[in-house]
C-alpha positions in Angstrom: 107.2 41.6 245.1 106.1 40.4 248.5 107.4 37.0 249.6 104.6 36.6 252.1 101.9 36.9 249.4 103.6 34.2 247.3 103.9 31.9 250.4 100.2 32.3 251.1 99.3 31.5 247.5 101.5 28.4 247.6 99.7 27.2 250.8 96.3 28.0 249.4 97.1 25.9 246.3 97.4 22.7 248.4 94.7 23.5 250.9 92.0 21.4 249.2 94.5 18.5 248.8 95.4 18.6 252.5 91.7 18.9 253.7 90.8 15.8 251.6 93.7 13.9 253.1 92.6 14.7 256.6 89.0 13.7 255.9 90.1 10.5 254.2 91.4 9.2 257.6 87.9 9.2 259.1 85.1 11.5 260.2 86.3 14.9 261.2 84.9 18.0 262.9 85.6 21.3 261.2 87.5 22.7 264.2 89.7 19.6 264.1 90.5 20.4 260.5 91.5 23.9 261.4 93.6 22.7 264.3 95.6 20.2 262.2 96.1 22.6 259.3 97.3 25.3 261.6 99.7 22.9 263.4 101.1 22.1 259.9 101.5 25.9 259.3 98.7 25.9 256.7 96.8 28.7 258.2 93.1 28.7 257.4 90.2 30.6 258.9 86.5 29.5 259.1 85.6 32.0 256.4 87.8 30.0 254.0 87.2 26.5 255.3 83.4 26.4 255.3 82.9 27.5 251.7 85.6 25.0 250.6 83.8 22.2 252.5 80.5 23.2 250.9 82.1 23.1 247.5 83.6 19.7 248.1 80.2 18.4 249.3 78.4 19.8 246.3 81.0 18.1 244.1 80.2 14.8 245.8 83.7 14.4 247.2 82.8 14.7 250.9 79.6 14.3 252.9 78.7 15.1 256.5 76.6 13.7 259.3 75.2 15.4 262.3 76.2 13.9 265.7 74.5 14.9 268.9 76.7 16.5 271.5 76.4 16.2 275.3 77.9 19.6 275.7 76.0 21.7 273.2 74.4 21.7 269.8 74.8 18.8 267.4 78.1 18.7 265.5 78.7 18.3 261.8 81.3 15.7 261.0 82.7 15.4 257.5 83.5 12.1 255.8 84.9 11.0 252.5 82.7 9.6 249.7 83.8 6.9 247.3 84.1 9.5 244.6 86.2 11.6 247.0 88.6 8.7 247.6 89.0 8.2 243.8 89.5 11.9 243.3 92.1 12.0 246.1 94.0 9.0 244.6 94.4 11.0 241.3 95.5 14.1 243.3 98.1 11.9 245.1 99.5 10.8 241.7 99.7 14.5 240.6 101.3 15.5 243.9 104.1 12.8 243.5 104.8 14.0 240.0 104.9 17.6 241.1 107.3 16.9 244.0 109.6 14.9 241.7 109.6 17.5 239.0 110.1 20.3 241.5 113.0 18.5 243.2 114.7 17.9 239.8 114.5 21.7 239.2 115.6 22.9 242.6 118.3 20.4 243.0 119.9 20.9 239.6 123.2 22.5 240.2 
């Protein structure tokens, strides 16, 4: 069994959760999402990010707006919807339960 594959799967499992958290802080450009995720060692490429953002938008969790740029074409900024905020609150509860449960297991001597 390859440990790197398992590590990648663990990170992928929390990718949507992390993206929603970043967007919940305010309007965000896709390259800023990639930058923050990469800095947190959750490596993501555009080919993974854009389909996920489209899926989140179609689910009504995020939306976007176009903003004119002085240095090039307009930029698409993602923002959280009310439904997205409610969804993220539920995910936060689940995350806290998972962390608590996992800590009980891994710290049981």
